C-alpha atoms as one frame of an Amber mdcrd trajectory, in Angstrom:
protein
 -40.353  -9.594  -9.480 -42.582  -6.548  -9.183 -41.817  -3.492 -10.635 -40.526
  -1.525  -7.507 -38.158  -4.310  -6.328 -37.129  -4.674 -10.219 -36.034  -0.762
 -10.069 -34.242  -0.989  -6.690 -32.043  -4.336  -7.926 -31.389  -2.386 -11.116
 -30.221   0.768  -9.107 -28.220  -1.315  -6.747 -26.447  -3.132  -9.636 -25.606
   0.147 -11.416 -24.443   1.815  -8.195 -22.115  -1.360  -7.459 -20.678  -1.099
 -10.929 -20.253   2.485 -10.568 -18.375   1.990  -7.260 -16.286  -0.667  -8.598
 -15.386   1.495 -11.542 -14.455   4.434  -8.948 -12.293   2.057  -7.102 -10.570
   0.815 -10.132  -9.981   4.233 -11.543  -8.438   5.432  -8.243  -6.091   2.587
  -8.226  -4.948   2.621 -11.504  -1.743   4.109 -12.445  -1.933   7.562 -14.100
   1.904   7.706 -15.118   4.860   5.724 -15.110   6.370   5.521 -11.690   9.014
   8.096 -10.777  12.721   6.798 -10.716  13.826   5.777  -7.381  16.003   8.076
  -5.647  18.314   7.464  -2.798  16.828   8.070   0.627  19.255  10.714   1.437
  18.161  12.919  -1.493  14.479  12.988  -0.660  12.798  15.895   0.908  11.438
  15.362   4.365   8.162  13.758   4.198   8.093  13.078   0.776   6.972   9.443
  -0.272   8.567   7.705  -2.887   7.193   4.927  -4.909   9.514   1.978  -5.890
   8.781  -0.848  -8.200   8.695  -4.487  -7.383  12.145  -5.185  -8.893  13.928
  -2.276  -6.915  12.211  -3.612  -3.557  13.380  -7.041  -4.198  16.976  -5.719
  -4.958  16.900  -3.442  -1.810  15.621  -6.965   0.139  18.374  -8.956  -1.493
  21.050  -6.242  -0.462  19.991  -5.577   2.911  19.404  -1.565   1.783  15.966
  -1.220   3.201  13.793  -1.933   6.214  10.504  -3.449   5.151   7.342  -2.635
   7.262   4.035  -4.555   6.826   1.319  -2.084   7.504  -1.415  -4.689   7.506
  -3.185  -6.089  10.766  -1.182  -8.424  12.959  -3.168 -11.252  11.695  -2.571
 -10.718   8.188   1.096 -10.424   8.945   0.993 -13.691  10.838  -0.296 -15.239
   7.653   2.283 -14.211   5.331   4.837 -11.653   5.195   8.221 -10.706   3.551
  10.811 -12.467   5.644  12.762  -9.772   8.145   9.751  -7.396   7.761   8.600
  -5.435  10.747   4.932  -5.739  11.771   3.601  -2.130  12.348  -0.302  -2.020
  11.658  -1.172   1.515  10.050  -3.279   2.475  12.761  -0.225   2.095  15.011
   2.435   3.363  12.685   2.355   7.071  14.056   2.688   5.974  17.543   5.508
   3.339  16.534   7.491   5.650  14.048  10.444   6.052  16.383  11.168   2.362
  16.084  12.371   3.109  12.440  15.696   4.480  11.502  14.790   7.687   9.923
  18.005   7.913   7.954  17.439   4.616   6.364  15.437   3.516   3.571  11.934
   2.117   4.780   9.618   0.444   2.508   5.939   0.175   3.492   3.609  -2.491
   1.932   0.117  -3.456   2.463  -0.270  -6.518  -0.018
């Protein structure tokens, strides 16, 4: 490999590592998740994160509507039983399909 291509490869490698590090940093939790609050106590427009355990309990008790915001093909491949499929790109247009007084839990993984 000659010097110019070697430099390009090294630059691409370093840029790729920096990109991955930036993504991991952005996705890493910076603090412990907030305590869950009942949906009625939330301010309008505020999004509350819930733990996996809280989500599972809500699912088991029928206390929440689960909305899968992935693509329709991802939903078809696998999803939480009973979850609605509303891809993220369609969510704004289909928001009226959801009970605004209920607990809505969206997920994408």
